[in-house]
C-alpha positions in Angstrom: 22.0 118.3 8.8 22.1 116.2 11.6 18.5 115.6 11.5 19.0 114.3 7.8 22.0 111.8 9.0 19.5 110.3 11.9 16.8 110.0 9.6 18.9 108.1 6.7 20.9 105.9 9.5 17.1 105.0 10.6 16.2 103.9 7.4 19.5 101.8 6.9 18.5 100.2 10.4 15.0 99.2 9.3 16.4 97.8 5.9 18.7 95.7 8.0 16.0 94.5 10.0 14.0 93.5 7.6 16.7 91.5 6.0 17.6 89.9 9.0 13.5 89.1 9.6 13.5 87.3 6.0 16.4 85.4 6.5 15.0 84.4 9.5 11.4 83.3 8.0 13.8 81.6 5.2 15.5 79.5 7.4 12.5 78.1 9.5 10.7 77.7 6.1 13.7 75.5 4.4 13.7 73.9 8.4 10.0 73.1 7.9 10.4 71.7 4.6 13.2 69.2 5.7 11.0 68.3 8.6 7.9 67.9 6.3 9.9 65.5 4.2 11.5 63.5 6.9 7.5 63.0 8.0 6.5 61.9 4.7 9.4 59.2 4.1 8.4 58.0 8.1 5.1 57.9 6.4 5.9 55.8 3.5 7.7 53.3 5.4 5.1 52.8 7.8 2.6 52.2 4.2 5.0 49.5 3.2 5.2 47.9 6.7 1.4 48.1 7.0 0.7 46.5 3.9 3.5 43.7 3.9 2.1 40.0 4.3 3.8 36.6 5.4 2.5 33.4 3.4 3.9 30.1 5.5 3.3 26.6 4.0 3.7 24.1 6.7 2.9 20.3 7.1 4.3 17.0 7.2 4.4 13.7 5.3 4.3 10.2 6.3 5.4 6.9 4.1 2.5 4.5 5.3 3.7 0.6 4.9 1.7 -0.9 2.7 -0.8 -3.6 3.6 -0.6 -6.9 1.7 -2.4 -9.5 2.8 -3.3 -13.0 1.1 -4.8 -15.5 3.4 -6.4 -18.8 3.2 -10.3 -18.6 4.9 -13.4 -21.1 5.4 -12.0 -24.5 5.0 -15.2 -26.6 4.3 -16.0 -30.1 5.8 -14.9 -32.5 3.5 -17.2 -34.3 0.9 -16.5 -38.2 0.7 -16.9 -40.3 -2.0 -17.1 -44.2 -1.8 -15.2 -45.8 1.0 -12.3 -42.9 1.2 -11.5 -42.3 4.8 -10.3 -38.6 6.8 -7.5 -40.1 9.1 -6.3 -36.9 10.3 -8.3 -33.8 9.2 -6.4 -30.7 7.9 -5.7 -27.8 9.8 -6.1 -24.2 8.3 -4.0 -21.1 9.0 -3.7 -18.2 7.2 -1.2 -19.4 4.9 -1.3 -23.0 5.4 -3.9 -26.0 4.7 -1.5 -29.0 6.3 -1.2 -31.8 8.3 -3.8 -34.2 6.7 -4.2 -37.7 5.9 -6.7 -39.7 3.9 -7.2 -43.3 3.1 -8.4 -44.6 -0.2 -9.2 -48.1 -0.7 -11.5 -48.7 -3.7 -12.2 -47.1 -7.5 -13.9 -44.0 -7.0 -12.8 -42.8 -3.6 -12.2 -39.2 -3.4 -12.1 -36.6 -0.6 -12.6 -33.0 -1.8 -12.2 -30.2 0.4 -13.0 -26.2 -0.7 -11.6 -23.3 0.8 -11.4 -19.4 0.0 -8.5 -17.6 -0.9 -8.6 -14.3 -0.3 -7.0 -10.8 -1.0 -7.7 -8.7 1.8 -5.0 -5.9 0.8 -7.3 -2.9 0.7 -5.5 -1.3 -2.7 -2.8 -4.1 -4.2 -3.8 -6.5 -7.1 -2.3 -10.1 -6.7 -1.0 -12.7 -9.3 0.3 -15.5 -8.8 4.1 -15.5 -9.5 5.0 -19.3 -8.5 2.9 -22.2 -8.2 4.9 -25.5 -7.7 2.5 -28.8 -7.4 5.1 -31.9 -7.6 4.4 -35.5 -8.6 3.1 -37.6 -5.9 5.1 -40.2 -5.0 4.2 -43.6 -4.4 6.1 -46.4 -2.4 4.6 -49.8 -2.4 5.4 -52.6 -0.1 6.2 -56.4 -0.2 7.0 -58.2 -3.1 5.1 -56.2 -6.0 5.9 -53.1 -4.2 7.0 -51.5 -7.4 4.7 -52.3 -9.6 1.9 -51.6 -6.6 3.5 -48.0 -6.6 3.4 -47.7 -10.1 -0.4 -48.7 -10.3 -1.6 -46.7 -7.4 0.5 -43.4 -8.6 -0.6 -43.6 -12.3 -4.4 -43.5 -11.1 -4.0 -41.0 -8.4 -6.3 -37.9 -9.0 -4.8 -34.9 -7.4 -6.3 -31.8 -8.6 -6.5 -27.7 -7.3 -8.9 -26.1 -9.3 -11.2 -22.9 -9.0 -14.6 -23.8 -8.0 -16.4 -21.8 -9.9 -15.1 -22.3 -13.6 -13.3 -25.7 -12.6 -10.0 -24.7 -14.2 -6.4 -25.7 -12.7 -4.8 -22.9 -10.6 -1.4 -21.9 -12.1 0.7 -19.3 -12.7 -0.5 -15.5 -13.8 -4.0 -16.2 -11.8 -5.0 -13.1 -10.7 -6.8 -12.0 -7.1 -7.7 -8.4 -7.3 -7.6 -6.1 -4.2 -10.5 -7.1 -1.9 -11.2 -10.3 -4.0 -12.1 -13.8 -2.7 -12.1 -17.0 -4.7 -13.1 -20.5 -3.8 -10.7 -23.4 -4.3 -11.4 -27.0 -4.4 -8.9 -29.8 -3.5 -9.8 -32.9 -4.6 -7.3 -36.4 -3.6 -9.0 -39.3 -5.4 -8.6 -42.9 -7.2 -9.5 -43.3 -10.7 -7.9 -46.9 -11.9 -9.9 -50.0 -12.1 -7.0 -52.0 -11.2 -5.6 -52.4 -7.6 -2.6 -52.9 -5.7 -1.8 -56.5 -4.0 -0.5 -54.4 -0.7 -0.6 -51.0 1.1 0.9 -48.0 -1.0 2.3 -45.0 0.9 1.7 -41.7 -1.3 3.8 -38.6 -0.1 4.3 -35.3 -1.9 1.2 -34.2 -1.7 2.6 -30.4 -1.1 1.5 -27.0 -3.1 3.0 -23.9 -2.7 1.5 -20.6 -4.0 3.2 -17.8 -4.4 1.3 -14.2 -5.0 3.1 -11.3 -6.1 1.7 -7.8 -6.4 0.5 -6.9 -9.8 
């Protein structure tokens, strides 16, 4: 009788021990599963970080002021016809031909100068927006001052033309970037009548304003 009881207790204890062992195994398995899941999440995060890329666009921009450069160049020596005389030779700068003084004494007298007008702008075409060439003023002296002045001014030749074509310079004439045109300035006397006394001629000023085309 006692022996049977002991056997039964032994069997029960063995069953309890196996149950405890199984529970411990299940607990460790769940723990390992959680650890494996955590490591897989870390692995995914690391994978995304390794495959990310940053793209940058960097640079600077400057606004460069345009170069506008229209100028006179290469003033020639004068071509003199008849008894005309250069009293004061003209001076040349980039933007002016000035301070000249001529003397005409007979019909057919003339003085001619040639020079270039250049568009040295690298990429901007030009056009004449304003061209001013006033009528010269003649002032006589002595008793026939008025008639002498009229005689001279009505026979005076004062022209600015393109050397290649002979056409007069005027508004809307173009000058492309890098282009050079040669101009001819002529002052002369074409009349057959002569004044009785000296006549002063003024107002021989020409203004040319080029605009961007």
